[in-house]
C-alpha positions, 0 to 999 in steps of 0.5 A: 233881739237877744242878739243883735248885729253890728258892723264888725260883733254881735251883742248879746243884749237884753232889755226891760220896762217901761219908760224912757231909754237907760243904757247901761254899761256891767263892770268887770267880768259882766255876763248877762246870765250871770243874776242878778245882775241889773237886769233886777234892779229897781231901775226897770221900774222906772226905764226901758233898760237895754244892757248887753254883755260887751266884747269877749264876756258872755254871750257877745263875741269874743274876737282874736283881737281889739281889746282897747278902751277905746273899742270899747266905747265905740262897741256902743256907740255902734250898738246903738247904731243897732238899736236905733238910738241918737243919743241916751242915757248912760250908766256906766258901772265899774268897768262900764264906768270906764267905757262910759269916760271913753264914750263920752270924750269920742260920742260926745253926741251919744251921751245926753247925760252920764252915771258913773258908779264906783269907778275911776279916771286913771293916770294921774285921778288914780286908777282901780284896784289892779284885778290882774294881780288876781288872777294868778290867785287860787279860788279860795284867796280870789274869793276872799280878797275880792270879798275885801276889797269889795267892803275893807270894812270885812275882814277875815275874820267875817268871813269865817263868822258867815260862811251863807254871805261867802258861798253866795258871793262864792256862788256870784264870781264861780269863776269856772262856770262858762270857763271852757267856752271858746273865748272865755279867756281871752275876752276875760284877759282882753278886758282886764288889759283894757281896765289895765291901761285906761287913763281920760285922766287929762281928758276929762275936761272935755266932760260937758254933760251932766254928771251923776257919781255914786260912791262907797264910802268902803270900796277898795276898789274903786277907792272913794279918792278917784271919785273925789277925784273925778268930781274935781275933774269934770266941768258939770258933777255932782257926786255921793257917797252910800253906806257901802263899798264896791256893792253900795247900790245894793246896801243902800236904799238910798243909791238907787233913788238919788240914781233914779231921780238923776236920770228922770230930772229934765236937762237946762 
């Protein structure tokens, strides 16, 4: 640790906290060098939290190929093997929620329960916003578009009136910070392609474990309707909406409280 070698790839892994183990799977572009992230959240005060850079991202290997949702799901399972976990509660954040769905479908015995945050089922159940379409924008256009998608209450006038927030988000989303690293563009594009083709809609009925769904009322990336579709299709799911957008977990303190309560529940 922090580098864990599996059969195919070496992953950068972070672990923090005491208590029952939980695995978190990060969202689009997730790089644990960029803070704050899930490791700085209240989860680490209640659980032994594990998170990792997914294939092609951060300090994890960036292979030439293999950027499919099935591969991302298998990566999670092989990493659990390497860490000595037969099964775990899984938290899937945005893109990580898509990976978690595939993990529960391909390796159901590995998932004790699952929390899916600001994500989508894809297919006829509705996809998340096609972020790959933003890639051609200038940095300024990308930043403004992402902010407005992240919270549909915000517009250009709000952004202009809140330059401090704009700069905070700019620093967090700086696309140049690690752009020079070998394989960076390949890994980023590979993840966006996997995200683009994500579709678990017709298979969701096969997921039998308890599922907690958390969404933001003003999320323009993972639309509330997509979260509702997940709730309607999953056999054992509960859905809660919170006052916020794609980052509702930091906008509404009730979200972590509810998530932590779900993770601590004893399965019946």
